[in-house]
ZADO-627917 format. One record per residue (C-alpha): x, y, z; residue in one letter. Coordinates in steps of 0.02 Angstrom, whole numbers, plus 50000, padded with zeros to 5 digits. Layout:
<x X | y Y | z Z | residu a>
...
//
This chain:
<x 49659 | y 49365 | z 49144 | residu m>
<x 49714 | y 49502 | z 49269 | residu l>
<x 49551 | y 49600 | z 49233 | residu e>
<x 49446 | y 49447 | z 49248 | residu r>
<x 49519 | y 49403 | z 49420 | residu i>
<x 49483 | y 49591 | z 49470 | residu y>
<x 49303 | y 49575 | z 49413 | residu r>
<x 49277 | y 49417 | z 49513 | residu q>
<x 49356 | y 49491 | z 49662 | residu l>
<x 49244 | y 49645 | z 49643 | residu f>
<x 49082 | y 49551 | z 49618 | residu d>
<x 49124 | y 49444 | z 49774 | residu h>
<x 49179 | y 49585 | z 49896 | residu y>
<x 49104 | y 49750 | z 49821 | residu g>
<x 49199 | y 49918 | z 49829 | residu p>
<x 49323 | y 49935 | z 49968 | residu q>
<x 49333 | y 50129 | z 49976 | residu h>
<x 49520 | y 50136 | z 50011 | residu w>
<x 49633 | y 50218 | z 50073 | residu w>
<x 49557 | y 50240 | z 50250 | residu p>
<x 49611 | y 50424 | z 50270 | residu a>
<x 49532 | y 50593 | z 50276 | residu e>
<x 49669 | y 50687 | z 50175 | residu t>
<x 49805 | y 50651 | z 50047 | residu p>
<x 49937 | y 50692 | z 50181 | residu f>
<x 49857 | y 50571 | z 50300 | residu e>
<x 49879 | y 50442 | z 50162 | residu v>
<x 50060 | y 50483 | z 50159 | residu m>
<x 50083 | y 50468 | z 50346 | residu v>
<x 49995 | y 50297 | z 50346 | residu g>
<x 50099 | y 50237 | z 50202 | residu a>
<x 50260 | y 50280 | z 50300 | residu v>
<x 50197 | y 50211 | z 50474 | residu l>
<x 50120 | y 50049 | z 50405 | residu t>
<x 50290 | y 49975 | z 50354 | residu q>
<x 50303 | y 49817 | z 50457 | residu n>
<x 50157 | y 49841 | z 50561 | residu t>
<x 49969 | y 49811 | z 50578 | residu a>
<x 49854 | y 49947 | z 50513 | residu w>
<x 49760 | y 49958 | z 50678 | residu t>
<x 49924 | y 50015 | z 50758 | residu h>
<x 49943 | y 50146 | z 50627 | residu v>
<x 49768 | y 50208 | z 50663 | residu e>
<x 49816 | y 50236 | z 50843 | residu r>
<x 49970 | y 50329 | z 50801 | residu a>
<x 49880 | y 50437 | z 50673 | residu i>
<x 49746 | y 50478 | z 50800 | residu d>
<x 49880 | y 50528 | z 50927 | residu n>
<x 49942 | y 50658 | z 50799 | residu l>
<x 49769 | y 50712 | z 50753 | residu r>
<x 49726 | y 50738 | z 50936 | residu q>
<x 49876 | y 50842 | z 50958 | residu a>
<x 49834 | y 50947 | z 50809 | residu d>
<x 50001 | y 50887 | z 50725 | residu l>
<x 49934 | y 50805 | z 50565 | residu l>
<x 50017 | y 50923 | z 50444 | residu n>
<x 50193 | y 50934 | z 50371 | residu p>
<x 50242 | y 51090 | z 50462 | residu a>
<x 50192 | y 51035 | z 50634 | residu a>
<x 50276 | y 50868 | z 50612 | residu i>
<x 50436 | y 50943 | z 50539 | residu t>
<x 50440 | y 51067 | z 50686 | residu a>
<x 50436 | y 50929 | z 50822 | residu l>
<x 50586 | y 50863 | z 50906 | residu d>
<x 50613 | y 50690 | z 50841 | residu q>
<x 50602 | y 50609 | z 51010 | residu s>
<x 50436 | y 50697 | z 51041 | residu d>
<x 50365 | y 50635 | z 50878 | residu l>
<x 50422 | y 50465 | z 50915 | residu a>
<x 50316 | y 50464 | z 51073 | residu d>
<x 50163 | y 50497 | z 50968 | residu y>
<x 50215 | y 50354 | z 50853 | residu l>
<x 50240 | y 50219 | z 50990 | residu r>
<x 50093 | y 50115 | z 50938 | residu p>
<x 50173 | y 50070 | z 50775 | residu v>
<x 50338 | y 50001 | z 50841 | residu g>
<x 50510 | y 50050 | z 50778 | residu y>
<x 50446 | y 50224 | z 50823 | residu f>
<x 50622 | y 50308 | z 50824 | residu n>
<x 50652 | y 50248 | z 50646 | residu i>
<x 50483 | y 50290 | z 50582 | residu k>
<x 50491 | y 50467 | z 50666 | residu a>
<x 50653 | y 50499 | z 50564 | residu k>
<x 50568 | y 50437 | z 50409 | residu r>
<x 50415 | y 50541 | z 50428 | residu l>
<x 50510 | y 50692 | z 50458 | residu q>
<x 50615 | y 50659 | z 50303 | residu a>
<x 50452 | y 50651 | z 50210 | residu l>
<x 50371 | y 50812 | z 50285 | residu t>
<x 50530 | y 50912 | z 50253 | residu r>
<x 50536 | y 50856 | z 50070 | residu f>
<x 50347 | y 50901 | z 50061 | residu l>
<x 50381 | y 51070 | z 50124 | residu i>
<x 50534 | y 51092 | z 50014 | residu d>
<x 50445 | y 51029 | z 49847 | residu h>
<x 50265 | y 51117 | z 49850 | residu p>
<x 50227 | y 51083 | z 49670 | residu q>
<x 50253 | y 50891 | z 49667 | residu l>
<x 50082 | y 50857 | z 49591 | residu n>
<x 50129 | y 50954 | z 49434 | residu s>
<x 50266 | y 50817 | z 49395 | residu l>
<x 50243 | y 50674 | z 49279 | residu e>
<x 50209 | y 50512 | z 49365 | residu t>
<x 50382 | y 50430 | z 49329 | residu d>
<x 50468 | y 50591 | z 49386 | residu e>
<x 50365 | y 50605 | z 49545 | residu l>
<x 50400 | y 50420 | z 49583 | residu r>
<x 50586 | y 50452 | z 49574 | residu q>
<x 50577 | y 50609 | z 49686 | residu q>
<x 50484 | y 50503 | z 49812 | residu l>
<x 50613 | y 50364 | z 49803 | residu l>
<x 50754 | y 50488 | z 49845 | residu s>
<x 50670 | y 50523 | z 50020 | residu v>
<x 50747 | y 50433 | z 50165 | residu h>
<x 50646 | y 50277 | z 50206 | residu g>
<x 50539 | y 50281 | z 50059 | residu i>
<x 50549 | y 50116 | z 49962 | residu g>
<x 50452 | y 50060 | z 49806 | residu p>
<x 50296 | y 49998 | z 49889 | residu e>
<x 50285 | y 50151 | z 50000 | residu t>
<x 50314 | y 50267 | z 49851 | residu a>
<x 50180 | y 50185 | z 49756 | residu d>
<x 50052 | y 50185 | z 49900 | residu d>
<x 50080 | y 50373 | z 49905 | residu i>
<x 50068 | y 50387 | z 49710 | residu l>
<x 49908 | y 50290 | z 49700 | residu l>
<x 49811 | y 50340 | z 49852 | residu y>
<x 49873 | y 50515 | z 49882 | residu a>
<x 49904 | y 50582 | z 49707 | residu y>
<x 49781 | y 50462 | z 49613 | residu q>
<x 49917 | y 50413 | z 49487 | residu r>
<x 49890 | y 50242 | z 49393 | residu p>
<x 50032 | y 50149 | z 49486 | residu v>
<x 49998 | y 49969 | z 49543 | residu f>
<x 50053 | y 49934 | z 49720 | residu v>
<x 50136 | y 49756 | z 49746 | residu v>
<x 50142 | y 49694 | z 49918 | residu d>
<x 50155 | y 49530 | z 50008 | residu a>
<x 49972 | y 49491 | z 49988 | residu y>
<x 49991 | y 49516 | z 49803 | residu t>
<x 50140 | y 49397 | z 49796 | residu r>
<x 50047 | y 49273 | z 49887 | residu r>
<x 49890 | y 49271 | z 49791 | residu l>
<x 49954 | y 49277 | z 49614 | residu f>
<x 50096 | y 49155 | z 49658 | residu g>
<x 49963 | y 49029 | z 49709 | residu r>
<x 49863 | y 49066 | z 49558 | residu l>
<x 50010 | y 49018 | z 49458 | residu g>
<x 50012 | y 49189 | z 49363 | residu l>
<x 50172 | y 49261 | z 49432 | residu m>
<x 50334 | y 49211 | z 49515 | residu d>
<x 50323 | y 49254 | z 49700 | residu r>
<x 50512 | y 49289 | z 49700 | residu e>
<x 50512 | y 49412 | z 49554 | residu a>
<x 50572 | y 49584 | z 49585 | residu s>
<x 50461 | y 49725 | z 49645 | residu y>
<x 50477 | y 49812 | z 49478 | residu e>
<x 50445 | y 49667 | z 49368 | residu n>
<x 50286 | y 49623 | z 49460 | residu l>
<x 50226 | y 49801 | z 49453 | residu r>
<x 50263 | y 49815 | z 49272 | residu h>
<x 50171 | y 49649 | z 49239 | residu a>
<x 50012 | y 49715 | z 49323 | residu f>
<x 50028 | y 49885 | z 49234 | residu e>
<x 50053 | y 49806 | z 49064 | residu a>
<x 49911 | y 49684 | z 49087 | residu g>
<x 49780 | y 49814 | z 49139 | residu l>
<x 49707 | y 49980 | z 49081 | residu k>
<x 49793 | y 50137 | z 49157 | residu q>
<x 49658 | y 50177 | z 49277 | residu d>
<x 49701 | y 50240 | z 49454 | residu a>
<x 49530 | y 50195 | z 49524 | residu q>
<x 49538 | y 50023 | z 49463 | residu m>
<x 49713 | y 49999 | z 49530 | residu f>
<x 49649 | y 50066 | z 49698 | residu n>
<x 49507 | y 49945 | z 49706 | residu e>
<x 49613 | y 49799 | z 49644 | residu y>
<x 49747 | y 49822 | z 49775 | residu h>
<x 49617 | y 49836 | z 49910 | residu a>
<x 49526 | y 49684 | z 49849 | residu l>
<x 49685 | y 49581 | z 49849 | residu i>
<x 49718 | y 49633 | z 50028 | residu v>
<x 49535 | y 49585 | z 50083 | residu m>
<x 49548 | y 49413 | z 49991 | residu h>
<x 49717 | y 49376 | z 50066 | residu a>
<x 49665 | y 49426 | z 50239 | residu k>
<x 49502 | y 49326 | z 50246 | residu t>
<x 49532 | y 49177 | z 50121 | residu v>
<x 49704 | y 49167 | z 50039 | residu c>
<x 49788 | y 49174 | z 50212 | residu r>
<x 49956 | y 49093 | z 50255 | residu a>
<x 49854 | y 48942 | z 50288 | residu k>
<x 49719 | y 48960 | z 50147 | residu p>
<x 49539 | y 48925 | z 50165 | residu v>
<x 49521 | y 48862 | z 49983 | residu c>
<x 49334 | y 48804 | z 50002 | residu d>
<x 49283 | y 48985 | z 50023 | residu n>
<x 49390 | y 49056 | z 49881 | residu c>
<x 49297 | y 49138 | z 49732 | residu c>
<x 49450 | y 49106 | z 49627 | residu l>
<x 49484 | y 48924 | z 49671 | residu r>
<x 49434 | y 48862 | z 49496 | residu r>
<x 49573 | y 48954 | z 49414 | residu r>
<x 49696 | y 48930 | z 49554 | residu c>
<x 49852 | y 48816 | z 49524 | residu a>
<x 49877 | y 48796 | z 49712 | residu y>
<x 49703 | y 48731 | z 49734 | residu f>
<x 49708 | y 48615 | z 49589 | residu c>
<x 49875 | y 48534 | z 49649 | residu e>
<x 49797 | y 48514 | z 49822 | residu a>
<x 49654 | y 48415 | z 49744 | residu l>
<x 49777 | y 48299 | z 49660 | residu k>
<x 49865 | y 48263 | z 49823 | residu a>
//
């Protein structure tokens, strides 16, 4: 079922070419900064760092935290995010061989960093390290809850394991799938859904219940 839904979304929207970044490190920065903010604000903050030639671990670590926060103002909570970003850059500098670790060990290492939770760690694993780890976000919970396939209130880890168990271990597919979920949730399966435009409506429990009402 999960793979069939992926195919329907892919056929409808086409490849998404995620993550929008030039380097793996930029992916990591974006993963930290996108917490609780829109991606357009993240792009502005990253552009601030790029224009100042600061988009590398050493330069960010060397900055005074208050100066870094000024560059990050577009994302909101910029003091908190400056602290989190520097925690990550220090970690990267102290652990230069991370890519040699097995995925589970690398995930645990990332989760040990201040401000890195499961979703952020999995963003980094999937998009920066190309590891087959499925990212679960609010859009995933909304879509698959409405489809009637998953409990929206289930734990992050239970949902992640459900996707990984139901799909072949393919980082590129996981990349596209997550991006397609985001696209579909932003354009159709919104907080107030546009069900008539939904390519999944025939298998959607939410839509079927709405028809009965």
